[in-house]
N, C-alpha and C positions, 0 to 999 in steps of 0.2 A: 701768864703762865709765861711768859720772854721778860729776861732778865737782861743785864748788863756783861753779867761773871759769864762766860762763855767755857771755862771749864771749872766745873764743881763738883767732884765726885759725887758730896755730901747732896747737894739738890740734885743731880742729875736720878740720883737712887730714888730721891723720895717723888719728884715729877713723876719715873719709870712707875712707880706703881700707881700713883693714880692715872696715868696713860692707860693700865692694865686693867684697873677696877674699874675705868669710863668703858673700854672695849667692850668688858663683860656685860656690862647691863645695856650697853646699843646692841650686841649680837643677841642678846636675848628679847629685844624691842624688831629687830629687825630678820628674826629664824635662821641667821649664818653669821659667820664673822666677818665683820666690815672689811671692804675691797677698797682700798685707796689705792689711787698710782700718782709714784714719784713720776712729773714729766722730763724732769732733768737729767741728764747722765753724771754729770756731779755729785746729785744727791743719789741714785741708783749704788753708786761709790764709797759714800761717805756712811748710807746703810750698811753696808755688808762691813767696812771695812770698821767701822764701829762697835758693829758687834749689836747694834738696834735690830736687824730687820730679823733676826734669830732670837733676839730675848721676846721680841714684841708678836713670834709666828705661830703660837698658840690662839693668840685673840686675833691678831689682825694679818689681813694678808695684803702684801705690798706688791704691786706689779710695776716692773718698768715700762718708760713711755717712748715719746719719738724726740725724744731730748737729746741724742747725743747725736752731734752732727756729720759724723764719720759714718755712723751706723745706717743711718737712713740715705745716705747718698746712693745712689742707683750704681747699680751695675751698669748701664748705660756710660754714664758720666765717668766714673772707672773704667772702661775701655777706650772711652774719649782720650783721658788723660795719658793712659798708656800708648792712645795712637800717637798723640803729640810729639813724647818722648821718645818717638822712633823718626823724625824727624833730623835731617843736619842741621849743623849748630845750634841744638837748642838744647837750654839749661832750662829742667821744671823744677820750680821751687816748690819745697811745702812744707808742711807739717811733719813731726816724725810719724804719726798715726797712720795717715795715708799712706807710708811708703809700701806698706807690707798687706795694703788687703789686696785683697785677692780680686780681681776682676773676671770677665769671662774664661781667657788664658793666660794669664799671665800677672802681672802685679809692676808696680814703680824697680819694689827692689831689687823682683826678675831682673827685669830692661837692666837697672844699674850695672848687674852685674855681665850683663851680655855688651855693654859699652855705654848704654845711655848715659848723660850729664843727668845727675839729680841731685838736689842736695837740698839739706831738711835745714829750717829756720826756724828760731825763736820768735821773731817777730817780722808782720811783713817787710815793715819800712827794709827791712835789711835787704830786700830783693829790689828795690829803687839804688842802692849802694853795688848790687853784684851787676846792676844794669850799667852804673857810671864804671864800672873796672871792670867788665868785658864787651865792650861796645862790639868787639867781632861776633858776639853769642847773640839767641833771643833767649830772654829770659822770659817764660810764662812762670806767673807765680798761681798755683791753683787756690780761688777763694774758696774756700770752707766754711761754714757755721753760720749761725744763726744773726740777730740782732744784731748780737754784741762785739764781733768780731768784724760787721760790713761796715762803723764810722771808720777805723781805720784802714781800711780796703782802700776807702774812699778817700782817705788824705795819701795813698799810695797812688791812685788814679789822679788829685791837682798834682800832686810834685811831678809825675810825668810830666802832665801837661805843663807845667811854669818850666821843667827845664827839658821840655823839648826830646825826652827820649824818645826814639825812633823803635827801640830793638825790648823794649817791654810791654808786655801785654799782660792780661788777667782772665783764665777761664771760669767766671761767677758761677760759683754753686752754691749761692749762699742761699738760706730758706728762713724763712717765716712761721713762729711757731703757732699764730693766732689759728691761720686758715687751716693749720694739721690740724689742731685740734678741736676746731667745728666740724673738720672732714669726721674725725672719732666719734664725735658725740652726735652725730647724726648717722653713724654706722649703727643697726640694732643689732647687732648681735656683741654691738658694745657695749658692757655693763659694768661701772664699777660707781662708789658709794661718794668719792671724794678724790680731790684732785689737789696732790702738792705743787705749786707751781714753782717753776724757773726763780728765784732769785737772779742771775745774771741777768737774764733776758728783761724781767719784769724791770730792771733797774733804768733800761733803755727806752723798752715801752711804755710803760708806766702801768700801778695798776690798775687802773681802771678801762685798761685795753680790755681785761677780760672779764667785765664785770657782766658779761654776755652770756657767764658760764652759769651761773645763779640765777638770770633774768629769764631765760630763752631755754634752759635744759634744766632749772631748777637741783643742780650739785652744787654743794660747798665745795670752795674753796679756798688756798689759804698759799700767798707767797710766803715763800720761808727762806732763810740764811741755812750755811750748811754744817753749823759747829751742833753737838748731838741736841743741846739745851733750846735751839733754834727747832730743831728737826721734831722733839718731844711734845713740845710747845705748841707747834702746828700740827702735830694728829690730836692732842688731846683738843683743840681749838675747833678741827675739825670733827671729831665724836661729838661733843658738845652740841655744833648745829644737827649732829643727824638723830640725837635725838629730840632736839625741841623741832626738829624738820621745819627749822627754819636757813634754808641754803643763804648764805651770803658769798661776797670773796673779802677776803679781809687780807690785811698789809700786814703779814706778823714779821715783815723787816722794814721795820722802816730808818733803822737807822742807816740804809743804804738805800733802798724803794722810797719815791714821791710819787703821789698819785700821778700826776703828769710824766714822771717821767724823766728821762734827759732830752729835754730840746734841744741843745747844741748838737749831741749826737743824733737826732731825729733829722734835722736839718741836713747834715753832712749825707745821711744816707738818700733824703729826699733832694738831692744838689749832682746825686752820681749814677742814683739805680731808680729805673723802673721798676716799680712789680709787676711780677708777670705766671706764668703759671709753669710748676717744676714737678719732674716725678719724686716720688721722694719711696727709699725702697718699703715695699710692705703695704703702704698708701696707695701707689701709682700716681696718677697725674693727678693735682689738685690748682687748681686756677688762685693767680695771686697769690702763690704760698712761695715765689722764688724772687729775686732781687736781678734784673739785667739791667748793663750800665751801659748809661744814657746815649745817643744819637751826639750829641757833643764829645763826648769820649770815646767814640768808637774808633778808634785808630789803637786804641789799648784794650780792648776787647777780643782775647784769645780766640774764642768763638766763628766771629768775623774776619778775623786776620791769615787766619790759618785751617786751609782743608784738608780733610783725614778718613783717611778706607777706614772703616769698621766693618768686622764681621758679626755677624749674628751673635744675641747679646746670649749669654747661656747660665744661670744662675747655678753656682756650685751646687750639687745632688748630696741632699739632704739638709741643707743649710734651712734654719726658720728663725732668723734674723727677723725677715718679714713680721710675722705673725708675734715676735717679742716686740716690735716695735710699736704693736698694736694692741699688747697688753693681752693677747688670745693667748698667753702662754707662760709659762717660766722657764728659767732657764739650766736647770736640772731636769723639763721632762723633753727634753734636747738629747735624741740617742747617741747623738755624736759628744753631745757634752764629755772634754776628757778623757777620751776615745781615740776617736778619728782628730778631732778638734780641740788644742791646745796654745798654749800660747807660742809655742815653737815654729808648730804646724798650727797655723790657722785657716777653721774654712772658711769665715764668713769675717765682718767687721765687727760684731759682736765681744769676740774675742780678743780681735787687735787694740780696738781702742782701748784708750785710759778714761775714759767713760764709758763702754762697754758693760750689758750686764753680766753677759760670758764671763768676759774674764775678772770680774769684782765676784762673781757667785764661785769661780776655779780658785780666786789668788788667797779667799775672805772667807769663804763656805766652805770649803773643804767636799766641792764639788769636782775633783781631779780622779778619775776612775782607773787609776793607773793599777 
């Protein structure tokens, strides 16, 4: 089902027809529409933007999972970065999505309007250059992401160490996908028939890191890319495994993902970070699901370097992002979507992030109830 020609309308139409036929057979077999979770936020957006989710809606239920790094950032961590932005002579450096995410009482965007120095970057390495250019400022890089961004943040740490930068640090909020999936699969209320695994994360971690899904939980899973043919092919493979009752973890993205992953990137992560507990929005505290900066590089750990006072954490009233990250509900089931929560006035991160399910549904699936 997987091909090298990733933009072929005739082939897409043919495969889509086969997927629908297969889904109907599996639905009769299961007694319900097969429920598949796309773990990755990029898949969530691609499925909505391409129209695949809408075209498959009658035969397959596609749910979003905890694969958007901005969306799973805990309110406590948002409040911490906002408090750091209020310190004198501090410049917060972050990716654009994080600027507008609401914390308990404010956001980085609001603090910037009040005079805080907040810079948006496109590569973490820009933060190193800012530290060199502004020696009178404390440059704090917000390290958000999964295993995909952690190696580049590691390079920043090593560069800061090499250049003896004293005005540079990182608030490491990185998270690991594997423990989060284990946490979900252990939840008795969690119920999906198959998983679409993230291609970017698996490119770093390797396909074999997720064999536990089929082995321990008897759920089929497929690693896939982000083109329509990639996703349709992976869905077809999942449906075949469901029909045969033969769960496996299959690499459907072999042009990018290897069984062992990217060894060089894995070494960079191990060199600069320790595994540790982390708080996920919706999932709570999960052991070994975070990456903290190693003692050798503690001078570049903003969490140790700066002490800030924070008020009690408050989740925005009515925000459903936590349940969305657990696959317990769909964006259109949130009463705030398109009314009180819009891209211009977001209540939670799932509307703000470029990988957020609410933003994807609002922009591409017309759930904007104006």
